[in-house]
C-alpha positions in Angstrom: 0.0 0.0 0.0 2.8 2.4 0.9 4.5 1.6 -2.4 1.4 2.5 -4.3 0.9 5.8 -2.5 4.6 6.7 -3.1 4.2 5.9 -6.8 1.1 8.1 -7.0 2.9 11.0 -5.3 5.8 10.7 -7.7 3.5 10.7 -10.7 1.7 13.8 -9.3 5.1 15.6 -8.8 6.2 14.7 -12.3 3.0 16.0 -13.8 3.4 19.3 -11.8 7.0 19.5 -12.9 6.2 19.1 -16.5 3.6 21.8 -16.4 5.9 24.2 -14.5 9.1 23.5 -16.4 10.1 24.9 -19.8 11.4 21.4 -20.8 8.6 19.4 -22.5 8.6 15.7 -23.3 6.3 12.8 -24.1 6.4 9.5 -22.3 6.8 6.6 -24.8 4.1 3.9 -24.8 6.7 1.2 -24.4 9.5 2.0 -22.0 12.2 -0.6 -21.7 13.7 -1.4 -18.4 17.0 0.0 -19.6 15.3 3.5 -19.8 14.2 3.3 -16.2 16.4 4.5 -13.3 16.6 3.9 -9.6 18.4 6.5 -7.3 18.7 6.3 -3.6 17.5 9.3 -1.5 21.1 9.7 0.0 22.5 10.3 -3.5 23.9 13.8 -4.1 22.1 15.8 -6.8 25.4 16.1 -8.7 25.9 12.3 -8.7 22.2 11.8 -9.6 22.4 14.0 -12.6 25.6 12.2 -13.7 23.7 8.9 -13.5 20.8 10.2 -15.6 23.4 11.7 -18.0 24.5 8.1 -18.9 21.0 7.2 -20.1 20.5 10.6 -21.8 23.6 10.0 -24.0 22.6 6.4 -24.6 19.0 7.0 -25.8 18.9 10.6 -27.2 22.6 11.3 -27.7 22.4 14.4 -25.5 24.7 15.3 -22.6 23.4 16.7 -19.3 25.4 19.8 -18.4 24.9 20.7 -14.7 25.6 24.5 -14.2 23.6 24.8 -11.0 25.1 25.7 -7.6 23.0 23.0 -5.8 25.1 20.4 -4.0 23.1 18.2 -1.5 21.4 14.9 -1.2 18.2 14.5 -3.3 16.1 13.5 -0.3 13.6 11.4 -2.3 13.7 7.8 -3.4 13.4 7.2 -7.1 12.4 3.6 -8.0 12.3 2.4 -11.6 11.2 5.8 -13.1 11.6 6.8 -16.7 14.9 8.8 -16.9 13.3 12.0 -18.3 10.7 11.9 -15.6 13.4 11.5 -13.0 15.3 14.5 -14.5 12.2 16.8 -14.4 11.3 15.5 -10.9 14.8 16.4 -9.5 14.9 19.8 -11.2 11.4 20.6 -9.8 12.4 19.5 -6.2 15.5 21.7 -6.3 13.8 24.5 -8.2 16.1 24.4 -11.2 15.6 25.2 -14.9 16.1 22.8 -17.8 17.1 24.2 -21.2 17.1 21.7 -24.1 19.6 22.3 -26.9 20.4 20.3 -30.0 23.1 18.3 -28.3 22.5 18.8 -24.5 20.2 19.5 -21.6 21.4 22.5 -19.6 20.6 22.4 -15.9 20.9 25.8 -14.1 19.7 27.9 -11.2 16.5 29.8 -11.8 17.0 33.4 -12.5 15.5 35.7 -9.8 12.2 37.3 -10.8 12.6 40.8 -11.8 10.2 43.0 -9.9 9.0 45.9 -12.0 9.7 49.1 -10.1 7.0 51.8 -9.8 6.9 54.0 -12.8 8.4 57.5 -12.2 5.9 60.2 -13.0 5.2 63.9 -12.3 3.3 62.7 -9.2 6.3 60.9 -7.7 7.2 61.9 -4.2 10.7 63.4 -3.5 12.6 63.7 -0.3 15.4 66.3 0.5 18.1 64.8 2.7 20.2 67.4 4.6 23.2 65.9 6.3 25.7 67.3 8.8 28.8 65.3 9.2 31.4 66.2 11.8 34.1 64.6 14.0 34.7 65.2 17.7 37.1 64.0 20.3 35.4 61.1 22.1 36.4 62.3 25.5 34.8 65.7 24.9 31.6 64.3 23.5 31.3 62.1 26.5 32.1 64.9 28.9 29.5 67.2 27.3 26.9 64.4 27.9 24.8 65.1 24.8 21.6 63.0 24.4 21.3 62.8 20.7 17.9 61.2 20.9 16.5 64.6 22.0 17.4 66.4 18.8 14.6 68.7 17.6 15.1 71.6 15.1 18.9 71.4 15.4 19.0 71.5 19.2 19.9 68.8 21.7 19.8 68.4 25.5 23.1 67.9 27.4 24.4 67.5 30.9 27.8 69.2 31.1 30.7 68.0 33.1 32.8 71.2 33.7 35.9 69.3 35.0 36.1 67.0 32.0 35.0 69.4 29.3 37.0 72.4 30.4 37.1 75.3 28.0 34.6 73.7 25.7 31.9 73.6 28.4 32.6 77.3 29.3 32.4 78.4 25.6 29.2 76.4 25.1 27.5 78.0 28.0 28.7 81.5 27.0 27.5 80.9 23.4 24.1 79.6 24.7 23.7 82.8 26.8 23.9 81.0 30.1 25.6 82.4 33.2 24.5 80.4 36.2 24.7 76.8 34.8 26.1 74.4 37.4 27.6 71.0 36.9 24.9 68.4 36.3 22.3 70.9 35.1 20.6 70.3 31.7 21.6 72.6 28.9 20.0 73.1 25.5 22.7 73.2 22.8 22.4 74.3 19.2 24.3 71.7 17.0 25.9 74.4 14.8 27.1 76.2 17.9 28.5 73.0 19.3 30.5 72.3 16.1 31.9 75.9 16.1 33.0 75.6 19.7 34.7 72.3 19.0 36.6 73.8 16.0 37.6 76.8 18.0 39.1 74.6 20.7 40.6 72.2 18.2 38.5 69.3 19.6 36.5 68.6 16.5 35.9 69.6 12.9 33.0 69.9 10.5 33.6 67.5 7.6 30.7 68.2 5.3 27.2 69.5 5.0 25.8 67.8 1.9 22.2 67.8 0.8 20.5 65.8 -1.9 17.0 65.3 -3.3 16.0 61.7 -3.8 12.9 60.2 -5.5 11.0 58.0 -3.1 12.2 54.4 -3.1 15.4 55.3 -4.9 18.9 55.4 -3.4 20.9 58.6 -2.8 24.7 58.4 -2.6 27.1 60.8 -0.9 30.8 60.3 -0.7 33.4 62.5 1.1 36.7 60.9 0.3 38.5 59.4 -2.7 38.7 56.3 -4.9 41.8 54.2 -5.2 42.6 51.5 -7.7 44.2 48.1 -7.5 45.9 46.4 -10.5 44.3 43.1 -11.3 45.1 40.5 -13.9 42.5 38.3 -15.6 43.0 34.7 -16.9 44.2 36.0 -20.3 46.9 38.1 -18.6 45.3 41.4 -19.2 46.0 44.0 -16.6 43.2 46.3 -15.5 42.4 48.7 -12.7 39.7 47.9 -10.1 38.5 50.9 -8.2 37.3 51.0 -4.6 35.6 53.9 -2.8 36.8 55.1 0.6 36.2 57.9 3.0 32.8 58.8 4.4 30.2 57.1 2.3 26.5 57.7 2.9 23.7 55.8 1.1 20.1 56.7 1.9 16.9 55.2 0.5 13.8 57.2 1.5 10.3 55.9 1.0 7.3 58.2 1.5 4.4 56.3 3.2 0.9 57.7 3.7 -1.7 56.5 6.2 -5.0 58.2 7.2 -3.9 61.4 5.5 -0.5 61.6 7.4 2.8 61.3 5.5 5.9 59.9 7.0 9.4 58.8 5.7 10.8 55.3 6.0 14.5 56.0 5.8 17.1 53.2 5.1 20.6 54.5 5.8 24.0 52.9 5.4 27.1 54.8 6.6 30.7 53.8 6.1 33.9 55.4 7.3 36.9 53.8 5.6 40.5 54.4 4.9 42.9 52.7 2.6 46.5 51.9 3.7 48.9 50.6 1.0 50.9 47.6 2.2 53.8 45.6 0.9 51.6 42.8 -0.4 48.1 44.4 -0.7 46.1 47.5 0.3 44.5 47.3 3.7 41.1 49.0 4.1 40.2 50.0 7.6 36.4 50.3 7.9 33.7 51.1 10.4 30.1 50.8 9.2 26.6 51.4 10.4 23.2 50.4 9.0 19.9 51.7 10.3 16.2 51.9 9.4 14.0 54.7 10.9 10.6 56.2 10.6 10.5 60.0 10.5 7.9 62.7 10.1 8.3 65.3 7.5 11.2 67.6 8.7 12.2 65.3 11.6 15.9 64.6 12.3 17.9 61.5 13.3 21.5 61.0 14.4 24.0 58.2 13.6 27.0 58.0 15.9 29.4 55.4 17.3 31.7 55.4 14.3 35.1 55.6 15.9 38.7 55.8 14.6 42.0 56.4 16.3 44.3 59.1 15.1 48.1 59.1 15.9 50.1 62.3 15.9 53.9 62.6 16.3 54.9 65.4 18.7 58.3 66.9 19.5 58.8 67.3 23.3 61.7 68.7 25.4 63.5 72.0 26.1 62.1 74.8 23.9 64.4 75.9 21.1 67.1 73.3 21.9 64.8 70.4 21.0 64.2 71.9 17.5 67.9 72.4 16.6 69.0 70.7 13.4 70.6 67.2 13.8 74.0 68.4 12.6 74.3 71.1 15.4 76.4 69.0 17.8 73.5 66.5 18.2 71.9 68.8 20.8 68.4 68.0 19.6 68.8 64.5 20.8 70.0 65.6 24.2 67.3 68.1 24.9 64.3 66.6 23.0 62.5 63.5 22.0 59.7 62.4 19.8 56.4 61.3 21.3 53.2 59.9 19.9 49.7 61.1 20.9 46.7 59.0 20.2 43.2 60.6 20.0 40.0 58.6 19.6 37.6 60.4 17.3 33.9 59.8 16.9 32.1 60.6 13.7 28.5 61.9 14.1 26.0 62.3 11.3 22.8 64.2 11.6 20.2 63.6 8.9 17.1 65.7 8.3 14.4 64.4 5.9 11.9 66.7 4.2 9.2 65.8 1.7 9.2 68.4 -1.1 6.5 69.2 -3.6 6.0 66.8 -6.5 6.6 68.1 -10.0 2.9 68.1 -10.6 2.4 70.3 -7.5 5.1 72.7 -8.6 3.7 72.9 -12.1 0.2 73.7 -10.7 1.7 76.4 -8.5 3.7 78.1 -11.2 1.9 77.6 -14.4 -1.6 78.7 -15.6 -4.4 76.1 -15.7 -5.8 74.7 -19.0 -8.9 76.8 -18.5 -6.8 79.9 -18.1 -4.9 79.1 -21.3 -8.2 78.5 -23.2 -9.6 81.8 -22.0 -6.4 83.5 -23.0 -6.6 82.0 -26.5 -10.3 83.1 -26.9 -9.3 86.7 -25.8 -6.5 86.7 -28.3 -8.8 85.5 -31.1 -11.3 88.3 -30.3 -8.5 90.9 -30.4 -7.2 89.5 -33.7 -10.7 89.5 -35.2 -11.2 93.1 -34.1 -8.0 94.3 -35.9 -8.8 92.3 -39.0 -12.2 94.0 -39.3 -10.6 97.4 -38.8 -8.1 96.6 -41.5 -10.9 95.6 -43.9 -12.8 98.8 -43.2 -9.7 100.9 -44.0 -9.2 99.1 -47.3 
């Protein structure tokens, strides 16, 4: 009974496979036992296709060429099945394609379905992305105690530690108009002011303030850095340059969503901070990367932080003037000075603001006359033209 049920299931699978697969065939009325095949469930798909290939070459003089990436046991028992049915059954189970050529059967992975993207029209939504990218000493940003989740209209809340922040804290309070701020008190800080104070105290720097307009569901790309190339050689010995992008790379994909009359922005963001260092054997790329997905209202801001890198700076220490003498001056520079290395851990912070802008259709309606206005204008012009033509006839 079990054997009958199994055979029925196999026949159903084969019929489904034949209807779904491009490869079509007919089952001969008289099938010899030599054209039937038995394959164990533990057999690897590669070995199973090689077994069927023997019968294919013997009976139809066509080779089975396996170009698929599948490599695992077939998982089903094939008992005395016509070899073409077995071939279609396996390709259906493993979701593979069969292409029949004059001298072969090509087995390959199914190509992924191409999803048609939404058509771009004058009604397509667009999003303006304003970015502020700056770098600050990690010790200072920790001492300032900024809570980036509180950012609203370019301002954030902070709890300042005077002892750790030093001059930066005093300058921030002065720039914010405060005079009686004590340690531990909350302070509202303007981001632009914060960046200016960092630059004035050499504790940070503004890297870039790019802004781009991106069509909804499309990707926007911003790079602050440079590309470098690596020489590669192909199998034929041809030498070519392969280019890689480094620096601060920002990819944003905004999607405008609407629900119950309210619009919001689903923002996919990928940030990379990378640097290429040429080596003796190959080029080393040091990279820190962050990926995030957020929901924002029109005009709302979000912050990406936590991208750290360590900068090393060689300093000259010792007795003033004597430590900077040239090496040939009795070697005094070595007696009165020495080289030191300072390490500073930097944090890169990116502030993103997303704004939905008017569609092309909305801008067109706002700036251009309507069809009715154009038609009325044409009628008025025709009346004026007719009036002058009548006057001209009267004069003649």
